Backbone as a ProteinNet text record, in pm:
[ID]
protein_1_A
[PRIMARY]
MRDKIKNIMQQFLQFYLTILIILIVVDVVLLIVLTLDQSRIFEFFQISSSTVVNIYNFDLMVSLLLFINLLMVLITREDRRDFIKNNWVFIPAVIPFDFIFLGQLGVTLTLPLAILRVIHILALIRTITKMGSTFVKFTKKTGLSYGITIITILFLCTSFSFLLVERGVNPEVKNYEDSAWYTVTTMTTTGYGDIVPVTSWGRFIGAFMMISGLAFTGYATASVASMLVDKFREEQDKDRKALAQISQKLNQERKKESEEIKESLNDILKRLDEKK
[TERTIARY]
-2453.7	-2397.7	-2334.4	-2406.4	-2353.7	-2224.2	-2220.6	-2099.6	-1982.3	-2011.3	-1905.8	-1851	-1941.4	-1898.9	-1819.9	-1868	-1799.7	-1660.1	-1646.8	-1516.9	-1421.7	-1473.6	-1391	-1344.5	-1434	-1399.3	-1292.9	-1303.8	-1205.1	-1068.6	-1068.2	-942.4	-879.1	-962.6	-911.8	-854.5	-923.1	-876.3	-741.9	-726.5	-600.5	-488.4	-519.8	-420.7	-379.4	-477.7	-451.2	-362.8	-393.6	-315.3	-172.8	-156.8	-23.3	61.3	3.7	74.5	108.6	14.6	36.2	149.3	156.2	263.4	399.3	406.4	531.5	572.9	476.8	505.4	552.6	494.6	535.8	680.4	716.9	854.4	952.1	918.4	1003.1	1012.1	900.1	896.7	986.6	982.5	1067.1	1214.8	1252.1	1391.6	1434.1	1348.8	1381.2	1396.2	1311.2	1319.8	1446.3	1486.4	1611.8	1730.5	1728.9	1835	1836.9	1719.9	1710.1	1764.8	1738.2	1788.9	1940.9	1999	2145	2205.7	2137	2186.5	2180.7	2068.4	2049.7	2118.1	2153	2223.2	2367.6	2421.4	2559.1	2662	2626.2	2722	2835.5	2798.6	2897.5	2898.1	3008.9	3017.5	2997.1	3040.7	3030.8	2891.7	2806.3	2671.4	2581.1	2562.3	2488.2	2377.4	2263.1	2149.6	2112.5	2082	2047.1	1917.4	1902.1	1783	1655.5	1664.8	1546.7	1501.8	1598.2	1564.5	1500.6	1550.1	1492.2	1345.4	1316.6	1177.6	1092.4	1149.2	1075	1043.8	1136.6	1112.3	999.3	998.6	888	754.4	752.5	628.1	585.1	683	651	592.7	650.8	598.1	456.9	431.9	296.9	198.3	238.2	149.9	115.5	217.1	194	104	126.3	43.9	-101.5	-123.3	-260.2	-328.9	-255.3	-312.1	-347.8	-261.6	-290.8	-411.2	-422.2	-536.9	-667.2	-664	-782.9	-819.9	-717.9	-742.5	-802.6	-748.1	-800.3	-942.9	-970	-1104.6	-1205	-1166.2	-1254.4	-1284.8	-1183.1	-1202.7	-1296.9	-1278.9	-1362.9	-1508	-1528.2	-1664.9	-1739.8	-1668.2	-1733.4	-1743.9	-1688.4	-1691.9	-1783	-1843.2	-1927.2	-1847.9	-1752.2	-1669.9	-1547.2	-1570.3	-1461.7	-1364.9	-1420.1	-1333.8	-1244.1	-1301.2	-1221.9	-1116.1	-1152.4	-1056.6	-938.2	-965.4	-858.1	-774.9	-842.6	-772.6	-675.9	-717.9	-634.2	-536.7	-562	-475.9	-431.4	-392	-351.2	-227	-154.6	-32.6	-61.2	-186.5	-222.3	-212	-231.8	-234.3	-100.1	12.7	141	184.5	128	165.8	105.6	-10.9	-79.4	-43.1	42.2	80.6	217.6	226.5	355.4	432.8	499.1	568.9	672.5	748.4	854.4	797.6	691.2	631.2	576.5	514.3	451.4	556	646.3	739	861.6	922.2	1044.7	1016.2	918.4	889	811.5	704.9	617	652.6	674.8	704.3	850.8	937.3	1078.9	1151.8	1101.4	1164.2	1291	1395.1	1519.1	1500.9	1564.7	1553.1	1615.7	1533.4	1578.2	1554.2	1595.7	1579.7	1433	1339.9	1198.3	1144.9	1183.9	1138.6	1201.9	1327.5	1393.5	1323.6	1281.2	1207.2	1073.4	1005.6	878.5	897.5	1009.6	1036.4	1058.2	1132.2	1155.5	1023.3	937.6	805.3	724	733	661.2	710.2	842.6	900.1	856.5	866.4	825.8	676.8	596.7	451.9	422.2	497.5	479.2	511.4	620.9	659.9	553.8	504.5	402.2	270	242.3	117.5	109.5	224.6	227.3	168	202.6	156	10.8	-47.9	-185.2	-286	-240.8	-329.9	-416.2	-388.1	-472.7	-468	-355.4	-342.9	-305.8	-356.3	-317.6	-169	-114	28.9	110	65.9	134.6	124.3	4.8	-14.4	72.7	82.4	164.8	312.5	362.6	503.5	535.3	438.9	460.4	461.4	370.5	357.9	479.1	529.7	641.2	777.3	779.1	906.1	963.7	887.2	935.3	958.3	890.1	908.5	1053.3	1115.6	1256.2	1344.5	1310.4	1387.2	1378.6	1257.8	1239.2	1317.2	1313.9	1388.5	1537.9	1587.6	1731.4	1775.8	1697.9	1738.1	1732.3	1640.3	1633.6	1756.9	1796.2	1916.5	2040.1	2045.8	2159.3	2166.1	2050.2	2047.7	2111	2071.2	2124.8	2274.6	2316.1	2456.9	2546.7	2504.4	2588.4	2594.9	2483.4	2485.3	2573.5	2566.8	2652	2799.1	2828.2	2966.4	3022.5	2939.6	2984.5	3019	2938.1	2967.3	3097.5	3119.4	3238.6	3366.9	3367.4	3490.2	3506.2	3397.2	3404.8	3405.4	3352.2	3345	3485.8	3508.8	3639.4	3734.6	3703.3	3786.1	3714.1	3586.4	3503.2	3429.3	3453.6	3386.8	3235.5	3187.1	3043.1	2968.5	3042.1	2980.7	3013.5	2918.5	2940.1	2868.3	2756.6	2678.2	2604.5	2523.4	2453.5	2351	2294	2195.3	2256.6	2380	2448.9	2473.7	2514.8	2540.6	2412.7	2303.9	2175.5	2127.3	2145.5	2105.4	2184.6	2315.6	2398.6	2353.7	2318.5	2274.3	2145.2	2050.8	1922.8	1944.2	2020.6	2041.6	2122.2	2211.1	2293.4	2215.2	2140.6	2062.4	1952.2	1897.1	1792.9	1852.9	1986.4	2062.2	2026.6	1985.2	1956.6	2086.4	2170.7	2303.7	2307.2	2265.8	2267.3	2409.1	2506.2	2644.1	2682.9	2591.9	2626.3	2721.9	2721.9	2815.7	2889.9	3023.5	3107.1	3208.3	3220.1	3317.3	3460.2	3544.7	3684	3780.5	3734.6	3820.5	3792.9	3888.8	3872	3757.5	3750.7	3641.9	3506.9	3506.9	3383.2	3333.4	3426.7	3388.4	3339	3406.8	3365.1	3223.9	3197.7	3064	2960.5	2997.7	2906.3	2872	2974.1	2949.4	2858.5	2881	2796.5	2652.4	2636	2500.7	2430.1	2503.6	2444	2398.9	2488.3	2456.6	2337.5	2334.1	2222.9	2091.1	2094.5	1972.6	1922.7	2015.6	1977.3	1925.3	1991	1948.3	1807.7	1780.9	1647.2	1542.2	1576.9	1483.2	1450.9	1555.8	1533.9	1452.9	1481.7	1408.4	1261.5	1236.1	1097.8	1023.7	1092.7	1030.6	997.3	1091	1067.8	952.2	941.5	832.5	697.4	690.7	565.7	531.6	634.1	611	564.1	625.9	586.2	442.1	404.8	268	167.7	203	113.4	98.7	211	205.6	119.9	138.9	58.4	-89.9	-117	-256.6	-316.3	-237	-283.6	-310.8	-222	-241.2	-365	-385.9	-504.8	-632.4	-631.3	-748	-768.2	-657.5	-667.7	-725.5	-677.7	-729.4	-878.7	-919.1	-1061.7	-1143.6	-1089.8	-1160.1	-1169.5	-1059.6	-1061.1	-1164.6	-1168.1	-1265.2	-1408	-1428.6	-1562.5	-1603.6	-1509.4	-1538.8	-1565.5	-1487.5	-1507.2	-1644.4	-1684.9	-1817.3	-1929	-1912.8	-2013.5	-2021.2	-1901.7	-1897.9	-1962	-1932.7	-1992.2	-2143.9	-2187.1	-2331.1	-2400.5	-2337.9	-2394.9	-2401.1	-2295.1	-2293.5	-2403.6	-2422	-2528.1	-2665.8	-2684.3	-2813.1	-2836.6	-2729.3	-2741.5	-2772.8	-2705.6	-2730	-2873.8	-2919.8	-3057.5	-3157	-3128.7	-3217.5	-3217.1	-3099.2	-3091.3	-3166	-3157.6	-3231.9	-3382.1	-3424.2	-3567.3	-3615.7	-3533.4	-3568.9	-3575.9	-3479.5	-3477.2	-3601.2	-3640.3	-3761.1	-3885.6	-3889	-4004.4	-4013.8	-3900.3	-3898.2	-3940.8	-3894.8	-3933.9	-4084	-4140.7	-4286	-4362	-4312.2	-4377.4	-4371.7	-4254.4	-4238.6	-4329.4	-4344.7	-4433.9	-4577.9	-4616.2	-4753.4	-4779.1	-4678.2	-4691.6	-4702.4	-4624.3	-4630.3	-4766	-4823	-4954.1	-5062.9	-5053.8	-5153	-5147.7	-5030.5	-5016.7	-5085
-1645.8	-1586.7	-1450.3	-1371.1	-1239	-1250.2	-1346.4	-1367.1	-1408.6	-1491.1	-1535.8	-1418.5	-1333.6	-1215.6	-1120.2	-1102.9	-1015.3	-1067	-1198.1	-1259.3	-1240.3	-1256	-1236.2	-1091.3	-997.1	-854.8	-820.7	-879	-854.6	-910.2	-1028.5	-1087.3	-1002.9	-953.7	-867.2	-738	-681	-557.1	-578.6	-690.1	-718.9	-741.3	-806.6	-825.9	-691.2	-603.8	-469.7	-390.4	-395.9	-322.5	-376.1	-507.5	-567	-522.3	-525.6	-478.6	-331.1	-252.9	-109.2	-82.4	-159	-142.4	-172.5	-277.8	-311.6	-198.1	-142.5	-30.1	91.8	115.3	229.3	212.1	90.7	64	89.2	40.6	63.2	212.4	283.3	426.8	502.1	464.2	529.1	509.2	387	358.1	440.5	447	523.5	672	726.1	868.3	898.1	804.6	822.5	821.6	728	721.6	849.2	897.8	1021.3	1139.8	1143.2	1251.7	1249.1	1130.8	1118.3	1163.6	1134	1174.2	1325.4	1386.6	1529.3	1618.1	1561	1641.2	1668.4	1587.5	1600.8	1590.1	1517.7	1496.1	1406.4	1307	1216.2	1236.7	1280.1	1313.4	1190.8	1074.7	954.6	891.7	943.8	888.7	955.5	890.5	950.2	856.9	919.4	847.2	915.1	837.3	894.1	972.4	1068.6	1154.8	1074.4	970.1	887.3	812.8	768.6	700.8	797.4	920.9	1023.9	1046.5	1055.3	1074.1	954.1	834.3	713.4	711.9	763	771.2	869.2	983.6	1079.8	1013.5	940.8	875.7	765	692.3	585.7	644.6	755.2	821.9	873.6	922	966.7	850.3	734.6	617.6	576.2	571.1	533.9	636.1	763.9	869.7	857.6	825.9	809.2	689.3	580.2	462	492.1	568.9	608.6	701.9	790.3	881.9	804.2	703.9	619.9	546.4	494	424.1	518.1	640.5	740.5	778.5	793.6	829.6	720.3	595	482.9	479.5	507.8	508.1	619.9	739	853.7	832.2	765.1	739.6	647.7	551	451.5	495.5	611	657.1	778	790.6	906.2	1015.4	973.9	1070.2	1111	1172.2	1205.7	1307.4	1408.5	1511.6	1453.8	1372.2	1309.7	1216.8	1146.2	1055.6	1133.6	1242.6	1325.7	1387.5	1428.4	1489.4	1391.2	1266.6	1164.4	1098.3	1114.6	1051.6	1154.2	1271.3	1379.5	1342.8	1240.2	1200.4	1153.3	1113.5	1071.2	1186.2	1308.8	1424.3	1444.1	1462.5	1476.8	1349.9	1235.3	1109.4	1097.2	1159.6	1144.7	1255.8	1349.2	1459.8	1430.3	1409.2	1381.3	1510.6	1563.4	1691.6	1689.4	1580.3	1572.6	1575.7	1500.6	1496.8	1634	1702.5	1832.4	1940.3	1959.2	2072.6	2045.1	1928.3	1898.1	1836.6	1746.5	1677.7	1760.7	1829.2	1903.5	2051.8	2116.2	2260.3	2290.1	2190.2	2209.3	2295	2300.6	2380.5	2310.6	2388.2	2332.1	2292.5	2182.6	2135.3	2235.8	2293.7	2389.9	2332	2407.2	2359.7	2336.3	2428.1	2401.9	2275.3	2253	2132.3	2006.6	2019.1	1905.6	1871	1974.7	1952.5	1885.4	1930.3	1868.3	1721.1	1690.2	1550.2	1465.9	1521.2	1448.9	1425.7	1528.3	1514.8	1406.9	1407	1307.1	1165.9	1149	1017.8	971.2	1061.1	1026	993.6	1068.4	1042.6	906.3	869.5	737.8	625.9	643.6	542.3	530	645.3	644.9	587.4	608.7	559.3	407.3	342.4	195.8	140.5	203.5	154	188.3	278.1	321.8	261.6	173.5	122.5	5.5	-49.4	-155.5	-284.7	-311.1	-433.9	-551.6	-669.6	-789.8	-818.6	-771.8	-788.4	-711.2	-586.8	-505.4	-571.8	-619.4	-687.7	-812.8	-883	-1003.9	-970.9	-864.7	-826.9	-780.9	-714.1	-670.5	-789.6	-882.6	-998.3	-1089.7	-1110.2	-1202.7	-1134.9	-1000.9	-930	-914.3	-950.2	-941.2	-796.5	-702.4	-560.6	-518.2	-572.5	-541.7	-599.6	-719.9	-781.2	-702.3	-652.7	-572.4	-442.3	-379.7	-255.2	-278.2	-385.8	-414.9	-446.5	-527.7	-564.6	-443.8	-350	-227.3	-141.1	-127.2	-49.5	-116.1	-249.6	-322.6	-305.8	-303.2	-283.5	-149.5	-44	88.9	95.1	39.1	46.6	-36.7	-159.7	-246.9	-200.5	-152.1	-102.3	21.4	106.6	226.2	186.8	91.5	47.7	-20.6	-102	-170.7	-70.2	33.5	138.9	208.8	231.2	302.5	227.5	94.1	16.9	-32	-39.3	-95.4	10	127.5	231	278.2	285.1	326	210.2	96.6	-23.9	-129.4	-145.2	-243.7	-174.8	-215	-150.5	-172.1	-270.8	-298.5	-210.9	-145.4	-61.5	84.3	151.4	290.8	389.3	348.7	438.8	357	427.2	359.8	258.8	283.9	190.1	51.7	47.8	-80.6	-148.1	-68.2	-122.7	-174.7	-99.1	-141.5	-270.2	-279.8	-401.4	-521.9	-504.5	-613.4	-653.7	-554.8	-582.8	-664.1	-626.4	-698.3	-843	-863.2	-999.4	-1085	-1022.2	-1097.9	-1132.7	-1035.8	-1061.1	-1163.9	-1163.6	-1262.2	-1393.1	-1401	-1519.4	-1560.8	-1461.6	-1489.8	-1501.2	-1397.6	-1400.1	-1418.3	-1313.4	-1322.7	-1331.9	-1279.8	-1286.6	-1176.8	-1079.5	-969.8	-871.2	-866.6	-782.7	-871.6	-870	-952	-861.4	-867.5	-782.3	-820.4	-718.9	-743.3	-710.3	-639.2	-605	-699.8	-707.3	-793.2	-743.8	-612.4	-555.3	-577	-569.4	-593.6	-735.8	-832.3	-972.5	-993.4	-927.8	-939.6	-883.8	-766.8	-706.4	-795.6	-853.6	-944.3	-1066.2	-1122.6	-1238.2	-1199.7	-1079.7	-1031.7	-1013.5	-965.6	-951.7	-1086.7	-1188.4	-1322.3	-1374.6	-1363.4	-1413.1	-1337.7	-1205.5	-1124.2	-1165.2	-1186.5	-1227.8	-1362.9	-1458.2	-1591.3	-1585.3	-1502.3	-1488.8	-1430.6	-1329.8	-1269.2	-1368.1	-1445.3	-1546.8	-1649.7	-1694.9	-1789.9	-1730	-1603.9	-1535.2	-1519.1	-1479.9	-1462.6	-1595.8	-1702.3	-1835.3	-1881.9	-1858.5	-1897.1	-1817.8	-1690	-1606.5	-1658	-1692.2	-1745.7	-1879.4	-1965.4	-2095.9	-2079	-1984.6	-1958.1	-1909.7	-1822.8	-1771.8	-1883.9	-1974.1	-2085.8	-2181	-2206.2	-2293.3	-2230.5	-2098.6	-2028.7	-2032	-2013.1	-2016.6	-2155.6	-2258.7	-2396.8	-2424.5	-2373.6	-2392.4	-2318	-2196.8	-2121	-2195.2	-2252.7	-2329.6	-2453.6	-2519	-2634.7	-2594.9	-2480.1	-2432.3	-2401.2	-2340.6	-2311.6	-2440.5	-2541.4	-2670.3	-2736.8	-2729.3	-2788.1	-2719.1	-2585.3	-2511	-2545	-2556.5	-2590.7	-2729.9	-2826	-2962.1	-2965.4	-2886.1	-2881.2	-2824.3	-2720.4	-2661.4	-2759.9	-2831.3	-2931.4	-3043.2	-3089.4	-3196	-3151.1	-3026.9	-2973.3	-2961.7	-2916.3	-2902.6	-3038.6	-3139.4	-3274.6	-3332.1	-3307.8	-3356.7	-3291.9	-3161	-3091.3	-3145.3	-3170.6	-3224.9	-3365.2	-3446.8	-3582	-3577.2	-3486.6	-3472.2	-3430.4	-3336.6	-3289	-3401.3	-3478.5	-3590.6	-3696.9	-3725.9	-3826.7	-3781	-3651	-3599	-3607.8	-3579.8	-3590	-3734.7	-3827.8	-3970.6	-4014.2	-3966.6	-4000.8	-3949.1	-3824.4	-3766.9	-3845.7	-3885.5	-3964	-4097.6	-4163.9	-4291.8	-4275.1	-4167.2	-4140.1	-4117.7	-4046.7	-4024.3	-4156.3	-4242	-4372.7	-4455.5	-4453.6	-4529.4	-4475.8	-4344.9	-4285	-4327.3	-4327.6	-4368.1	-4514.6	-4598	-4739.3	-4757.5	-4679.7	-4687.3	-4642.9	-4540.1	-4490.4	-4593.8	-4667.5	-4770.6	-4885.6	-4911.5	-5018.9	-4981.1
-1653.1	-1775.3	-1746.2	-1664.8	-1630.1	-1550.4	-1457	-1376.8	-1464.6	-1564.9	-1656.2	-1737.1	-1787.8	-1864.3	-1774.8	-1651.3	-1556.3	-1525.2	-1510.3	-1483.3	-1600.3	-1722.7	-1842.8	-1852.3	-1822.8	-1827	-1722.7	-1604.8	-1499.8	-1538.8	-1598.8	-1644	-1754.4	-1846.6	-1953.5	-1896	-1795.8	-1732.9	-1664.9	-1594.2	-1526.9	-1628.1	-1739.4	-1846	-1904.6	-1926.9	-1980.4	-1884.6	-1755.3	-1655.7	-1647.2	-1657.6	-1652.4	-1771	-1891.4	-2011.4	-1997.9	-1945.6	-1928.9	-1830.1	-1723.2	-1624.6	-1687.5	-1768.5	-1837.4	-1930.8	-2003.4	-2093.1	-2015	-1897.7	-1814.8	-1769.3	-1727.5	-1684.2	-1798.8	-1918.2	-2036.1	-2066.3	-2055.5	-2082.2	-1985.1	-1858	-1757	-1789.8	-1826.8	-1862.4	-1983.5	-2084.8	-2205.9	-2175.6	-2090.8	-2055.6	-1975.2	-1890.1	-1815.8	-1911.5	-2005.7	-2106.9	-2190.2	-2228.9	-2306.6	-2228.5	-2099.1	-2014.6	-2007.9	-1994.4	-1992.5	-2124.2	-2234	-2366.1	-2384	-2349.5	-2374	-2270.7	-2156.1	-2055.3	-2094.6	-2185.2	-2234.3	-2122.4	-2017.7	-1909.3	-1958.2	-2038.4	-2095.6	-2247	-2299.8	-2442	-2531.6	-2483.9	-2567.2	-2562.6	-2475.1	-2460.4	-2563.3	-2678.2	-2788.8	-2837.2	-2870.1	-2926.8	-3057.7	-3159.3	-3289.4	-3280.9	-3371.1	-3371.5	-3396.4	-3478.5	-3505.3	-3379.6	-3299.6	-3173.8	-3075.5	-3072.7	-2985	-3020.2	-3150.1	-3195.4	-3155.6	-3168.7	-3130.1	-2980.3	-2899.7	-2754.9	-2725.8	-2795.5	-2780.2	-2814.1	-2925.7	-2969.5	-2873.1	-2820.8	-2725	-2597	-2551	-2431.8	-2457.1	-2578.3	-2615.1	-2608.5	-2660.9	-2659.7	-2516.2	-2429.6	-2289.5	-2220.8	-2249.2	-2189.3	-2233.4	-2360.4	-2411.2	-2346.1	-2330.4	-2264.6	-2119.4	-2052.7	-1914.8	-1908.2	-2008	-2012.7	-2031.9	-2120.2	-2142.2	-2013.6	-1944.6	-1817.9	-1713.9	-1705.8	-1612	-1647.1	-1775.9	-1821.5	-1786.1	-1805.4	-1771.9	-1622.1	-1541.2	-1395.6	-1354.5	-1412.7	-1377.3	-1419.5	-1532.2	-1579.4	-1483.2	-1427.3	-1340.5	-1194.9	-1161.5	-1022.4	-1007.7	-890.8	-861.2	-788	-706.7	-631.7	-714.3	-828.6	-920.6	-860.3	-794.1	-735.5	-626.2	-541.8	-435.3	-493.6	-601.3	-664.4	-721.1	-792.5	-848.5	-737.2	-629.8	-516.6	-451.8	-439	-375.4	-472.2	-602.5	-704	-807.9	-760.7	-851.9	-932.4	-887.1	-956.3	-1098.5	-1126.2	-1261.8	-1362.7	-1315.5	-1406.9	-1477.3	-1404.3	-1475.5	-1547.8	-1509.1	-1574.5	-1713.7	-1736.4	-1865.7	-1964.4	-1923.6	-2012.6	-2073.6	-2204.7	-2270.2	-2297.4	-2196.3	-2208.8	-2320.3	-2330.4	-2431.4	-2572.8	-2595.1	-2728.7	-2767.3	-2672.2	-2701.6	-2725.3	-2627.6	-2633.3	-2720	-2704.7	-2779	-2915	-2919.5	-3044.9	-3144.1	-3098.1	-3187.9	-3199.1	-3086.2	-3087.8	-3114.7	-3101.9	-3130.9	-3030.3	-2908.1	-2803.3	-2754.6	-2728.7	-2676.2	-2530.4	-2492	-2354.4	-2258.8	-2174.2	-2073.7	-1934.5	-1833.3	-1696.2	-1659.4	-1693	-1661.7	-1729	-1855.9	-1925.6	-1865.6	-1822.2	-1756.6	-1625.2	-1552.5	-1427.4	-1456.3	-1563.6	-1602.5	-1638.6	-1704.7	-1740	-1614.6	-1518.8	-1392.8	-1320.1	-1317.7	-1255.1	-1326.5	-1460.3	-1540.7	-1508.5	-1496.4	-1465.2	-1326.4	-1227.7	-1091	-1084	-1161.4	-1164.2	-1225.7	-1329	-1391	-1292	-1217.5	-1119.1	-1010.2	-963.6	-859	-909.5	-1036.7	-1095.5	-1090.7	-1107.5	-1107.2	-978	-865.7	-735.4	-708.6	-789	-765	-862.6	-949.9	-1053.8	-1007.8	-890.1	-836.8	-915.7	-978.8	-1057.9	-968.4	-1002.7	-928.9	-949.1	-1061.8	-1087.4	-984.2	-953.9	-853.4	-716.5	-682.8	-554.4	-546.8	-659.1	-664	-642.8	-709.9	-695.6	-553.9	-490	-351.7	-256.2	-279.1	-190.2	-199.6	-320.2	-341.6	-335.8	-332.9	-334	-472.8	-575.4	-713.1	-754.9	-689.3	-722.1	-698.1	-592	-565.5	-675.6	-720.2	-827.8	-957	-989	-1110.2	-1100.1	-981.7	-961	-976.2	-915.4	-920.7	-1062.9	-1135.8	-1272	-1365	-1339.2	-1419.3	-1396	-1268.7	-1235.7	-1294.5	-1284.2	-1341.2	-1492.3	-1557.7	-1703.2	-1739.6	-1669.2	-1698.2	-1669.3	-1555.6	-1515.9	-1607.3	-1637	-1719.6	-1865	-1918.1	-2056.3	-2067.5	-1966	-1963.9	-1951.1	-1862.7	-1841.3	-1965.8	-2031.1	-2152.4	-2261.6	-2275.3	-2373.1	-2338.5	-2209.9	-2164	-2198.8	-2184.3	-2205.7	-2349.7	-2426.8	-2561.8	-2672.2	-2644	-2747.8	-2784.9	-2916.1	-2965.3	-2984.7	-2924.4	-2937.4	-3019.9	-2991	-3060.2	-3175.3	-3300.1	-3414.2	-3416.7	-3342.7	-3339.8	-3239.1	-3150.7	-3046.6	-3076.8	-3142.8	-3182.2	-3090.7	-3033	-2947.7	-2841.4	-2763.3	-2653.3	-2704.5	-2821	-2875.9	-2896.1	-2946.6	-2964.6	-2829.7	-2730.7	-2598.2	-2533.3	-2548	-2491	-2557.4	-2690.4	-2762.1	-2711.9	-2693.3	-2641.9	-2501.1	-2418.8	-2281.7	-2281	-2367.2	-2374.3	-2417.3	-2524.5	-2575.8	-2478.3	-2401.8	-2306.8	-2181.3	-2127.5	-2005.6	-2029	-2149.1	-2180.8	-2230.4	-2230	-2274.4	-2416.6	-2497.1	-2638.5	-2716.1	-2702.3	-2760.1	-2910.2	-2984.3	-3130.2	-3185.5	-3113.1	-3159.2	-3254.9	-3279.2	-3369.3	-3303.7	-3169.4	-3095.4	-2996	-3005.4	-2917.4	-2848.6	-2716.1	-2646	-2682.9	-2695.3	-2733.8	-2620.3	-2519.2	-2405.9	-2289	-2197.9	-2079.8	-1992.3	-1973.4	-1894	-1961.9	-2094.6	-2168.7	-2149.8	-2152.2	-2129.9	-1986.6	-1892.1	-1752.1	-1732.6	-1791.8	-1781.6	-1849.3	-1965.5	-2035.2	-1951.1	-1884.7	-1797.4	-1680.6	-1626.2	-1516	-1562.5	-1686.9	-1743.7	-1751.6	-1799.7	-1811.6	-1675.6	-1576.5	-1442.1	-1383.8	-1405.6	-1354.1	-1418	-1550.4	-1620.3	-1573.4	-1556.8	-1508.6	-1365	-1282	-1142.2	-1133.9	-1217	-1214.6	-1263.7	-1367	-1417.4	-1309.4	-1239.6	-1130.8	-1017.7	-986.2	-878.7	-915.8	-1040.9	-1086.3	-1086.6	-1132.5	-1133.7	-992.3	-899.6	-760.1	-699.5	-737	-685.4	-733.4	-862.9	-918.1	-852.6	-836.8	-773.6	-629.1	-557.7	-419.4	-411.8	-506.4	-509.3	-535.7	-629.1	-660.9	-542.1	-471.7	-353.7	-244.6	-222.8	-121.4	-156.6	-285.6	-329.5	-309.3	-339.7	-321	-173.1	-86.9	57.1	106.5	54.7	93.6	54	-67.5	-112.1	-25.4	13.4	102	237.9	290.3	419.2	410.2	298.5	279.3	274.1	202.8	194.1	331.4	409.3	543.2	631.5	625.1	705.2	663.4	531.1	481.5	528.2	520.6	567	717.4	792.1	937.3	972.3	897.6	921.4	888	775.3	736.3	840	885.2	985.4	1116.2	1156.2	1278.8	1266.9	1150	1126.9	1129.9	1067.8	1067.5	1208.6	1285.1	1423.4	1506.6	1483.4	1556.3	1518.7	1387.6	1342.7	1398.7	1398.5	1454	1603.9	1673.2	1816.3	1843.6	1759.6	1774.6	1747.2	1639.3	1604.8	1714.2	1768	1874.9	1999.2	2028.6	2143.7	2120.9	1996.4	1963.9	1975.8	1925.5	1934.8	2081.2	2159.7	2301.8	2373.1	2340.1	2400.3	2359.7	2232	2183.7	2256.3	2274.5	2345.9	2491.4	2551.7	2690.4	2702.2	2602.4	2602.3	2590.2	2501.3	2481.7	2609.8	2674	2798.3	2908.3	2914.6	3014.2	2991.3	2864.1	2831.1	2868.3	2841.1	2877	3028.1	3101.1	3247.5	3299.3	3235.5	3277.6	3252.7	3142.6	3110.4	3209.4	3259.4	3356.3	3487
[MASK]
++++++++++++++++++++++++++++++++++++++++++++++++++++++++++++++++++++++++++++++++++++++++++++++++++++++++++++++++++++++++++++++++++++++++++++++++++++++++++++++++++++++++++++++++++++++++++++++++++++++++++++++++++++++++++++++++++++++++++++++++++++++++++++++++++++++++++++++++++++

């Protein structure tokens, strides 16, 4: 019963870590988008104030979840100081700098705050590799981590490019939020049809989004299938080794029994010879 409960708890923990990793990836993308918006490098790259607030709140939620995870780890460990020393990256990852300074205190984004945001983003990325999730191990083993990185970069590049060629021409594309929405629906091949490209470059980028989304889906499916096949082979190898050990043990026992029987027969024959 205890083993069953322990197994359920481990499965729940791995599910929690996987969801948390997905949220961290989304948070990193949103913070990068927010940085591009607030840097004013591109004048046409605009995000509504309500979306900015939602990004602050989302980053706060992810930071709180990471803090809870860190707290749970520290409670279960005795070497807390050594753990913090070796995993100090968790500290800047659990502090929602944007929510505190920009969202609550209303401080204007300055160079020190921008540096803190970059540190926060890098800490979030580094945290993913230190969480000990089976999902992380799976992505490393199958190479899916490269696919996730590439599709994330493609999402940012294609959504930015689509905004660049469609804004001012397409009445449905007014800001980056519209472009990002079109990118999500196109890459996932959902295609609601509420936004349709009107320029040749826009159609080309849209087609590239579709192909990229399908390619990533196929790559992810192949990675999962490869993992399942490898796992099946590992189980087969374990079964073969177990059968070989059992067979060897049986052969040894039979050999031992045959030797004992042979010795007994020899003793009987000796006794018969002595009686003669």
